[in-house]
Each structure stands twice: as structure tokens, then as C-alpha cells.
N, CA, C, O and the ligand as a Tripos MOL2 file, in Angstrom:
@<TRIPOS>MOLECULE
protein
  225   223    57     0     0
PROTEIN
NO_CHARGES

@<TRIPOS>ATOM
      1 N          -5.2810   -7.6250   -8.9180 N.3       1 MET1
      2 CA         -4.9790   -6.3950   -8.1930 C.3       1 MET1
      3 C          -5.6220   -6.4400   -6.8090 C.2       1 MET1
      4 O          -6.7560   -6.8920   -6.6530 O.2       1 MET1
      5 N          -4.9040   -5.9830   -5.8410 N.am      2 ALA2
      6 CA         -5.3870   -6.0120   -4.4660 C.3       2 ALA2
      7 C          -5.4180   -4.6010   -3.8880 C.2       2 ALA2
      8 O          -4.7670   -3.6830   -4.3870 O.2       2 ALA2
      9 N          -6.1920   -4.4650   -2.8250 N.am      3 VAL3
     10 CA         -6.1880   -3.2350   -2.0330 C.3       3 VAL3
     11 C          -5.6970   -3.6190   -0.6480 C.2       3 VAL3
     12 O          -6.1740   -4.5940   -0.0680 O.2       3 VAL3
     13 N          -4.7670   -2.8770   -0.1240 N.am      4 LEU4
     14 CA         -4.2320   -3.1760    1.1960 C.3       4 LEU4
     15 C          -4.4720   -1.9990    2.1170 C.2       4 LEU4
     16 O          -4.2470   -0.8440    1.7550 O.2       4 LEU4
     17 N          -4.9360   -2.3180    3.3270 N.am      5 GLU5
     18 CA         -5.2610   -1.2670    4.2790 C.3       5 GLU5
     19 C          -4.2570   -1.2350    5.4140 C.2       5 GLU5
     20 O          -3.8650   -2.2660    5.9600 O.2       5 GLU5
     21 N          -3.8560   -0.0280    5.7490 N.am      6 CYS6
     22 CA         -2.9310    0.1800    6.8630 C.3       6 CYS6
     23 C          -3.6020   -0.2190    8.1780 C.2       6 CYS6
     24 O          -4.7700    0.1010    8.3990 O.2       6 CYS6
     25 N          -2.8690   -0.9160    9.0530 N.am      7 PRO7
     26 CA         -3.4420   -1.3080   10.3490 C.3       7 PRO7
     27 C          -3.5570   -0.1310   11.3160 C.2       7 PRO7
     28 O          -4.2360   -0.2360   12.3380 O.2       7 PRO7
     29 N          -2.9030    0.9810   11.0050 N.am      8 GLY8
     30 CA         -2.8790    2.0880   11.9490 C.3       8 GLY8
     31 C          -3.7910    3.2430   11.6030 C.2       8 GLY8
     32 O          -4.0360    4.1100   12.4420 O.2       8 GLY8
     33 N          -4.2990    3.2710   10.3800 N.am      9 CYS9
     34 CA         -5.1490    4.3800    9.9680 C.3       9 CYS9
     35 C          -6.0290    3.9130    8.8140 C.2       9 CYS9
     36 O          -6.1300    2.7170    8.5440 O.2       9 CYS9
     37 N          -6.6500    4.8470    8.1510 N.am     10 GLN10
     38 CA         -7.5780    4.4870    7.0810 C.3      10 GLN10
     39 C          -6.9200    4.4440    5.7100 C.2      10 GLN10
     40 O          -7.5940    4.2470    4.7000 O.2      10 GLN10
     41 N          -5.6200    4.6270    5.6730 N.am     11 TYR11
     42 CA         -4.9390    4.6480    4.3770 C.3      11 TYR11
     43 C          -5.0680    3.2950    3.6820 C.2      11 TYR11
     44 O          -4.8860    2.2390    4.2880 O.2      11 TYR11
     45 N          -5.3840    3.3620    2.3990 N.am     12 ARG12
     46 CA         -5.4450    2.1410    1.6040 C.3      12 ARG12
     47 C          -4.5580    2.3020    0.3810 C.2      12 ARG12
     48 O          -4.5680    3.3320   -0.2940 O.2      12 ARG12
     49 N          -3.8050    1.2710    0.1220 N.am     13 TYR13
     50 CA         -3.0000    1.2470   -1.0970 C.3      13 TYR13
     51 C          -3.7110    0.3690   -2.1100 C.2      13 TYR13
     52 O          -3.8970   -0.8270   -1.8870 O.2      13 TYR13
     53 N          -4.1080    0.9690   -3.2280 N.am     14 ASP14
     54 CA         -4.8090    0.2550   -4.2930 C.3      14 ASP14
     55 C          -3.8110   -0.0290   -5.4150 C.2      14 ASP14
     56 O          -3.3260    0.8880   -6.0780 O.2      14 ASP14
     57 N          -3.5180   -1.2940   -5.6140 N.am     15 GLU15
     58 CA         -2.5170   -1.6540   -6.6220 C.3      15 GLU15
     59 C          -2.9010   -1.1580   -8.0110 C.2      15 GLU15
     60 O          -2.0330   -0.7890   -8.8030 O.2      15 GLU15
     61 N          -4.1870   -1.1500   -8.3050 N.am     16 ALA16
     62 CA         -4.6390   -0.7160   -9.6340 C.3      16 ALA16
     63 C          -4.3900    0.7690   -9.8550 C.2      16 ALA16
     64 O          -4.2010    1.2130  -10.9870 O.2      16 ALA16
     65 N          -4.3910    1.5270   -8.7760 N.am     17 GLN17
     66 CA         -4.2280    2.9770   -8.8930 C.3      17 GLN17
     67 C          -2.8350    3.4540   -8.5020 C.2      17 GLN17
     68 O          -2.4350    4.5660   -8.8440 O.2      17 GLN17
     69 N          -2.1080    2.6200   -7.7940 N.am     18 GLY18
     70 CA         -0.8180    3.0640   -7.2890 C.3      18 GLY18
     71 C          -1.0140    4.2180   -6.3150 C.2      18 GLY18
     72 O          -2.0800    4.3670   -5.7180 O.2      18 GLY18
     73 N           0.0170    5.0260   -6.1640 N.am     19 ASP19
     74 CA         -0.0950    6.2070   -5.3230 C.3      19 ASP19
     75 C           0.8160    7.2700   -5.9160 C.2      19 ASP19
     76 O           2.0060    7.3490   -5.6110 O.2      19 ASP19
     77 N           0.2170    8.0790   -6.7690 N.am     20 ALA20
     78 CA          0.9990    9.0690   -7.4980 C.3      20 ALA20
     79 C           1.7210   10.0140   -6.5490 C.2      20 ALA20
     80 O           2.8400   10.4510   -6.8180 O.2      20 ALA20
     81 N           1.0650   10.3210   -5.4350 N.am     21 HIS21
     82 CA          1.6590   11.2450   -4.4690 C.3      21 HIS21
     83 C           2.9640   10.6900   -3.9140 C.2      21 HIS21
     84 O           3.8910   11.4370   -3.5990 O.2      21 HIS21
     85 N           3.0200    9.3610   -3.8000 N.am     22 GLU22
     86 CA          4.2220    8.7220   -3.2570 C.3      22 GLU22
     87 C           5.1840    8.2740   -4.3520 C.2      22 GLU22
     88 O           6.2810    7.7910   -4.0750 O.2      22 GLU22
     89 N           4.7530    8.4430   -5.6010 N.am     23 GLY23
     90 CA          5.6380    8.1180   -6.7050 C.3      23 GLY23
     91 C           5.4840    6.7220   -7.2680 C.2      23 GLY23
     92 O           6.3600    6.2410   -7.9860 O.2      23 GLY23
     93 N           4.3670    6.0600   -6.9450 N.am     24 TYR24
     94 CA          4.1330    4.7200   -7.4580 C.3      24 TYR24
     95 C           3.0530    4.7580   -8.5270 C.2      24 TYR24
     96 O           1.9180    5.1360   -8.2380 O.2      24 TYR24
     97 N           3.3780    4.3790   -9.7450 N.am     25 PRO25
     98 CA          2.4110    4.4610  -10.8390 C.3      25 PRO25
     99 C           1.3240    3.3990  -10.7210 C.2      25 PRO25
    100 O           1.4930    2.4060  -10.0150 O.2      25 PRO25
    101 N           0.1940    3.6140  -11.4240 N.am     26 PRO26
    102 CA         -0.8810    2.6180  -11.4230 C.3      26 PRO26
    103 C          -0.3550    1.2430  -11.8190 C.2      26 PRO26
    104 O           0.4660    1.1190  -12.7290 O.2      26 PRO26
    105 N          -0.8330    0.2180  -11.1300 N.am     27 GLY27
    106 CA         -0.4160   -1.1360  -11.4380 C.3      27 GLY27
    107 C           0.7810   -1.6130  -10.6450 C.2      27 GLY27
    108 O           1.2300   -2.7460  -10.8220 O.2      27 GLY27
    109 N           1.3010   -0.7700   -9.7770 N.am     28 THR28
    110 CA          2.4380   -1.1910   -8.9490 C.3      28 THR28
    111 C           1.9380   -2.1270   -7.8480 C.2      28 THR28
    112 O           1.1420   -1.7320   -6.9960 O.2      28 THR28
    113 N           2.4100   -3.3580   -7.8780 N.am     29 LEU29
    114 CA          1.9900   -4.3230   -6.8720 C.3      29 LEU29
    115 C           2.5750   -3.9610   -5.5080 C.2      29 LEU29
    116 O           3.6890   -3.4460   -5.4040 O.2      29 LEU29
    117 N           1.7930   -4.2450   -4.4720 N.am     30 PHE30
    118 CA          2.2580   -3.9350   -3.1180 C.3      30 PHE30
    119 C           3.5840   -4.6270   -2.8380 C.2      30 PHE30
    120 O           4.4830   -4.0610   -2.2160 O.2      30 PHE30
    121 N           3.6850   -5.8620   -3.3110 N.am     31 GLU31
    122 CA          4.9230   -6.6090   -3.0570 C.3      31 GLU31
    123 C           6.1160   -6.0200   -3.8000 C.2      31 GLU31
    124 O           7.2640   -6.3360   -3.4890 O.2      31 GLU31
    125 N           5.8430   -5.1680   -4.7770 N.am     32 SER32
    126 CA          6.9220   -4.5400   -5.5210 C.3      32 SER32
    127 C           7.3910   -3.2400   -4.8790 C.2      32 SER32
    128 O           8.4100   -2.6740   -5.2760 O.2      32 SER32
    129 N           6.6490   -2.7750   -3.8930 N.am     33 LEU33
    130 CA          7.0620   -1.5540   -3.2050 C.3      33 LEU33
    131 C           8.3450   -1.8330   -2.4400 C.2      33 LEU33
    132 O           8.5890   -2.9660   -2.0250 O.2      33 LEU33
    133 N           9.1620   -0.8100   -2.2520 N.am     34 PRO34
    134 CA         10.4230   -1.0220   -1.5420 C.3      34 PRO34
    135 C          10.1940   -1.4820   -0.1080 C.2      34 PRO34
    136 O           9.1840   -1.1490    0.5110 O.2      34 PRO34
    137 N          11.1400   -2.2460    0.4060 N.am     35 GLU35
    138 CA         11.0210   -2.7510    1.7740 C.3      35 GLU35
    139 C          10.8870   -1.6150    2.7780 C.2      35 GLU35
    140 O          10.3040   -1.7940    3.8470 O.2      35 GLU35
    141 N          11.4240   -0.4510    2.4400 N.am     36 GLU36
    142 CA         11.3520    0.6730    3.3580 C.3      36 GLU36
    143 C          10.0410    1.4520    3.2430 C.2      36 GLU36
    144 O           9.8770    2.5130    3.8460 O.2      36 GLU36
    145 N           9.1160    0.9070    2.4580 N.am     37 PHE37
    146 CA          7.8090    1.5430    2.3390 C.3      37 PHE37
    147 C           7.1870    1.7450    3.7090 C.2      37 PHE37
    148 O           7.1690    0.8430    4.5470 O.2      37 PHE37
    149 N           6.6780    2.9500    3.9150 N.am     38 THR38
    150 CA          5.9350    3.2120    5.1410 C.3      38 THR38
    151 C           4.6100    3.8620    4.7720 C.2      38 THR38
    152 O           4.4790    4.4810    3.7150 O.2      38 THR38
    153 N           3.6450    3.7150    5.6420 N.am     39 CYS39
    154 CA          2.3630    4.3550    5.4080 C.3      39 CYS39
    155 C           2.5710    5.8540    5.2960 C.2      39 CYS39
    156 O           3.1680    6.4590    6.1870 O.2      39 CYS39
    157 N           2.0880    6.4710    4.2120 N.am     40 PRO40
    158 CA          2.2820    7.9120    4.0490 C.3      40 PRO40
    159 C           1.4590    8.7450    5.0200 C.2      40 PRO40
    160 O           1.7230    9.9340    5.2020 O.2      40 PRO40
    161 N           0.4730    8.1310    5.6370 N.am     41 ASP41
    162 CA         -0.3900    8.8840    6.5440 C.3      41 ASP41
    163 C           0.0370    8.7820    8.0000 C.2      41 ASP41
    164 O           0.0100    9.7760    8.7270 O.2      41 ASP41
    165 N           0.4310    7.5840    8.4320 N.am     42 CYS42
    166 CA          0.7310    7.4240    9.8580 C.3      42 CYS42
    167 C           2.0980    6.8360   10.1260 C.2      42 CYS42
    168 O           2.5380    6.8120   11.2750 O.2      42 CYS42
    169 N           2.7820    6.3650    9.1050 N.am     43 GLY43
    170 CA          4.1490    5.9180    9.3080 C.3      43 GLY43
    171 C           4.3220    4.4840    9.7600 C.2      43 GLY43
    172 O           5.4110    4.1000   10.1870 O.2      43 GLY43
    173 N           3.2480    3.6660    9.6750 N.am     44 VAL44
    174 CA          3.4240    2.2350    9.9610 C.3      44 VAL44
    175 C           4.5220    1.7010    9.0480 C.2      44 VAL44
    176 O           4.4870    1.9220    7.8380 O.2      44 VAL44
    177 N           5.4670    1.0190    9.6060 N.am     45 ARG45
    178 CA          6.6750    0.6630    8.8660 C.3      45 ARG45
    179 C           6.6550   -0.7120    8.2270 C.2      45 ARG45
    180 O           7.4250   -0.9820    7.3050 O.2      45 ARG45
    181 N           5.7910   -1.5730    8.7050 N.am     46 TYR46
    182 CA          5.9350   -2.9570    8.2810 C.3      46 TYR46
    183 C           4.8890   -3.3650    7.2570 C.2      46 TYR46
    184 O           3.6950   -3.4240    7.5490 O.2      46 TYR46
    185 N           5.3610   -3.6430    6.0610 N.am     47 LYS47
    186 CA          4.4530   -4.0040    4.9760 C.3      47 LYS47
    187 C           3.5840   -5.1950    5.3420 C.2      47 LYS47
    188 O           2.4150   -5.2590    4.9610 O.2      47 LYS47
    189 N           4.1620   -6.1460    6.0880 N.am     48 GLU48
    190 CA          3.4080   -7.3640    6.4050 C.3      48 GLU48
    191 C           2.2310   -7.1060    7.3330 C.2      48 GLU48
    192 O           1.3770   -7.9760    7.5050 O.2      48 GLU48
    193 N           2.1760   -5.9180    7.9330 N.am     49 GLU49
    194 CA          1.0480   -5.6160    8.8050 C.3      49 GLU49
    195 C          -0.1570   -5.0910    8.0240 C.2      49 GLU49
    196 O          -1.2660   -5.0290    8.5540 O.2      49 GLU49
    197 N           0.0610   -4.7200    6.7830 N.am     50 PHE50
    198 CA         -1.0590   -4.2530    5.9760 C.3      50 PHE50
    199 C          -1.9910   -5.4110    5.6760 C.2      50 PHE50
    200 O          -1.5460   -6.5260    5.4010 O.2      50 PHE50
    201 N          -3.2790   -5.1410    5.7330 N.am     51 GLN51
    202 CA         -4.2820   -6.1670    5.5220 C.3      51 GLN51
    203 C          -4.7670   -6.1430    4.0770 C.2      51 GLN51
    204 O          -5.1830   -5.1040    3.5630 O.2      51 GLN51
    205 N          -4.7070   -7.2910    3.4400 N.am     52 LYS52
    206 CA         -5.2180   -7.3860    2.0810 C.3      52 LYS52
    207 C          -6.7340   -7.4710    2.1170 C.2      52 LYS52
    208 O          -7.3090   -8.3610    2.7440 O.2      52 LYS52
    209 N          -7.3700   -6.5290    1.4300 N.am     53 LEU53
    210 CA         -8.8320   -6.4610    1.4730 C.3      53 LEU53
    211 C          -9.4720   -7.2090    0.3180 C.2      53 LEU53
    212 O         -10.4350   -7.9500    0.5180 O.2      53 LEU53
    213 N          -8.9610   -7.0260   -0.8640 N.am     54 VAL54
    214 CA         -9.5380   -7.6800   -2.0300 C.3      54 VAL54
    215 C          -8.4120   -8.1640   -2.9420 C.2      54 VAL54
    216 O          -7.3340   -7.5720   -2.9970 O.2      54 VAL54
    217 N          -8.6870   -9.2340   -3.6390 N.am     55 SER55
    218 CA         -7.7230   -9.7440   -4.6030 C.3      55 SER55
    219 C          -8.4700  -10.5170   -5.6690 C.2      55 SER55
    220 O          -9.3110  -11.3640   -5.3690 O.2      55 SER55
    221 N          -8.1590  -10.2210   -6.8970 N.am     56 ASP56
    222 CA         -8.8060  -10.9920   -7.9650 C.3      56 ASP56
    223 C          -7.9230  -11.0270   -9.1910 C.2      56 ASP56
    224 O          -8.2900  -11.6280  -10.2000 O.2      56 ASP56
    225 ZN         -1.3660    4.3650    8.2390 Zn       57 ZN57
@<TRIPOS>BOND
     1     1     2 1
     2     2     3 1
     3     3     4 2
     4     3     5 am
     5     5     6 1
     6     6     7 1
     7     7     8 2
     8     7     9 am
     9     9    10 1
    10    10    11 1
    11    11    12 2
    12    11    13 am
    13    13    14 1
    14    14    15 1
    15    15    16 2
    16    15    17 am
    17    17    18 1
    18    18    19 1
    19    19    20 2
    20    19    21 am
    21    21    22 1
    22    22    23 1
    23    23    24 2
    24    23    25 am
    25    25    26 1
    26    26    27 1
    27    27    28 2
    28    27    29 am
    29    29    30 1
    30    30    31 1
    31    31    32 2
    32    31    33 am
    33    33    34 1
    34    34    35 1
    35    35    36 2
    36    35    37 am
    37    37    38 1
    38    38    39 1
    39    39    40 2
    40    39    41 am
    41    41    42 1
    42    42    43 1
    43    43    44 2
    44    43    45 am
    45    45    46 1
    46    46    47 1
    47    47    48 2
    48    47    49 am
    49    49    50 1
    50    50    51 1
    51    51    52 2
    52    51    53 am
    53    53    54 1
    54    54    55 1
    55    55    56 2
    56    55    57 am
    57    57    58 1
    58    58    59 1
    59    59    60 2
    60    59    61 am
    61    61    62 1
    62    62    63 1
    63    63    64 2
    64    63    65 am
    65    65    66 1
    66    66    67 1
    67    67    68 2
    68    67    69 am
    69    69    70 1
    70    70    71 1
    71    71    72 2
    72    71    73 am
    73    73    74 1
    74    74    75 1
    75    75    76 2
    76    75    77 am
    77    77    78 1
    78    78    79 1
    79    79    80 2
    80    79    81 am
    81    81    82 1
    82    82    83 1
    83    83    84 2
    84    83    85 am
    85    85    86 1
    86    86    87 1
    87    87    88 2
    88    87    89 am
    89    89    90 1
    90    90    91 1
    91    91    92 2
    92    91    93 am
    93    93    94 1
    94    94    95 1
    95    95    96 2
    96    95    97 am
    97    97    98 1
    98    98    99 1
    99    99   100 2
   100    99   101 am
   101   101   102 1
   102   102   103 1
   103   103   104 2
   104   103   105 am
   105   105   106 1
   106   106   107 1
   107   107   108 2
   108   107   109 am
   109   109   110 1
   110   110   111 1
   111   111   112 2
   112   111   113 am
   113   113   114 1
   114   114   115 1
   115   115   116 2
   116   115   117 am
   117   117   118 1
   118   118   119 1
   119   119   120 2
   120   119   121 am
   121   121   122 1
   122   122   123 1
   123   123   124 2
   124   123   125 am
   125   125   126 1
   126   126   127 1
   127   127   128 2
   128   127   129 am
   129   129   130 1
   130   130   131 1
   131   131   132 2
   132   131   133 am
   133   133   134 1
   134   134   135 1
   135   135   136 2
   136   135   137 am
   137   137   138 1
   138   138   139 1
   139   139   140 2
   140   139   141 am
   141   141   142 1
   142   142   143 1
   143   143   144 2
   144   143   145 am
   145   145   146 1
   146   146   147 1
   147   147   148 2
   148   147   149 am
   149   149   150 1
   150   150   151 1
   151   151   152 2
   152   151   153 am
   153   153   154 1
   154   154   155 1
   155   155   156 2
   156   155   157 am
   157   157   158 1
   158   158   159 1
   159   159   160 2
   160   159   161 am
   161   161   162 1
   162   162   163 1
   163   163   164 2
   164   163   165 am
   165   165   166 1
   166   166   167 1
   167   167   168 2
   168   167   169 am
   169   169   170 1
   170   170   171 1
   171   171   172 2
   172   171   173 am
   173   173   174 1
   174   174   175 1
   175   175   176 2
   176   175   177 am
   177   177   178 1
   178   178   179 1
   179   179   180 2
   180   179   181 am
   181   181   182 1
   182   182   183 1
   183   183   184 2
   184   183   185 am
   185   185   186 1
   186   186   187 1
   187   187   188 2
   188   187   189 am
   189   189   190 1
   190   190   191 1
   191   191   192 2
   192   191   193 am
   193   193   194 1
   194   194   195 1
   195   195   196 2
   196   195   197 am
   197   197   198 1
   198   198   199 1
   199   199   200 2
   200   199   201 am
   201   201   202 1
   202   202   203 1
   203   203   204 2
   204   203   205 am
   205   205   206 1
   206   206   207 1
   207   207   208 2
   208   207   209 am
   209   209   210 1
   210   210   211 1
   211   211   212 2
   212   211   213 am
   213   213   214 1
   214   214   215 1
   215   215   216 2
   216   215   217 am
   217   217   218 1
   218   218   219 1
   219   219   220 2
   220   219   221 am
   221   221   222 1
   222   222   223 1
   223   223   224 2
@<TRIPOS>SUBSTRUCTURE
     1 MET1         2 RESIDUE 1 A MET
     2 ALA2         6 RESIDUE 1 A ALA
     3 VAL3        10 RESIDUE 1 A VAL
     4 LEU4        14 RESIDUE 1 A LEU
     5 GLU5        18 RESIDUE 1 A GLU
     6 CYS6        22 RESIDUE 1 A CYS
     7 PRO7        26 RESIDUE 1 A PRO
     8 GLY8        30 RESIDUE 1 A GLY
     9 CYS9        34 RESIDUE 1 A CYS
    10 GLN10       38 RESIDUE 1 A GLN
    11 TYR11       42 RESIDUE 1 A TYR
    12 ARG12       46 RESIDUE 1 A ARG
    13 TYR13       50 RESIDUE 1 A TYR
    14 ASP14       54 RESIDUE 1 A ASP
    15 GLU15       58 RESIDUE 1 A GLU
    16 ALA16       62 RESIDUE 1 A ALA
    17 GLN17       66 RESIDUE 1 A GLN
    18 GLY18       70 RESIDUE 1 A GLY
    19 ASP19       74 RESIDUE 1 A ASP
    20 ALA20       78 RESIDUE 1 A ALA
    21 HIS21       82 RESIDUE 1 A HIS
    22 GLU22       86 RESIDUE 1 A GLU
    23 GLY23       90 RESIDUE 1 A GLY
    24 TYR24       94 RESIDUE 1 A TYR
    25 PRO25       98 RESIDUE 1 A PRO
    26 PRO26      102 RESIDUE 1 A PRO
    27 GLY27      106 RESIDUE 1 A GLY
    28 THR28      110 RESIDUE 1 A THR
    29 LEU29      114 RESIDUE 1 A LEU
    30 PHE30      118 RESIDUE 1 A PHE
    31 GLU31      122 RESIDUE 1 A GLU
    32 SER32      126 RESIDUE 1 A SER
    33 LEU33      130 RESIDUE 1 A LEU
    34 PRO34      134 RESIDUE 1 A PRO
    35 GLU35      138 RESIDUE 1 A GLU
    36 GLU36      142 RESIDUE 1 A GLU
    37 PHE37      146 RESIDUE 1 A PHE
    38 THR38      150 RESIDUE 1 A THR
    39 CYS39      154 RESIDUE 1 A CYS
    40 PRO40      158 RESIDUE 1 A PRO
    41 ASP41      162 RESIDUE 1 A ASP
    42 CYS42      166 RESIDUE 1 A CYS
    43 GLY43      170 RESIDUE 1 A GLY
    44 VAL44      174 RESIDUE 1 A VAL
    45 ARG45      178 RESIDUE 1 A ARG
    46 TYR46      182 RESIDUE 1 A TYR
    47 LYS47      186 RESIDUE 1 A LYS
    48 GLU48      190 RESIDUE 1 A GLU
    49 GLU49      194 RESIDUE 1 A GLU
    50 PHE50      198 RESIDUE 1 A PHE
    51 GLN51      202 RESIDUE 1 A GLN
    52 LYS52      206 RESIDUE 1 A LYS
    53 LEU53      210 RESIDUE 1 A LEU
    54 VAL54      214 RESIDUE 1 A VAL
    55 SER55      218 RESIDUE 1 A SER
    56 ASP56      222 RESIDUE 1 A ASP
    57 ZN57       225 GROUP 0 **** ****
């Protein structure tokens, strides 16, 4: 499970927790998010710009 941080704000997507507010259940891998995924806080559009912080 990895945590990915938005390059534009402090939003972090934690794969282990998902994002219930956005409709992604716990365990949803970042790579499994739809291509149209955008940062819910600032609207950064490109998944590849998110920085992977931890992975194990
Ligand atoms: Zn953001």
C-alpha cells in the first residue's frame, strides 16, 4: 500500500484507507483510480504528478 501526495496541495491519497468522501473504498490502489481522477482539494488533474511517499 502506498500514500500519494498531490503536488499542488497537502492532499494525500492513502491506498489503505481509500477516500470515502470521493467514493473509493479502503484498499483501492491509486493506479486503479479512474484516469479522470483529480485532486479533490485543488483539482490537479494528472495522476502521474502525484508523488509516491511510501510503499511496502
Ligand atoms: Zn491537490
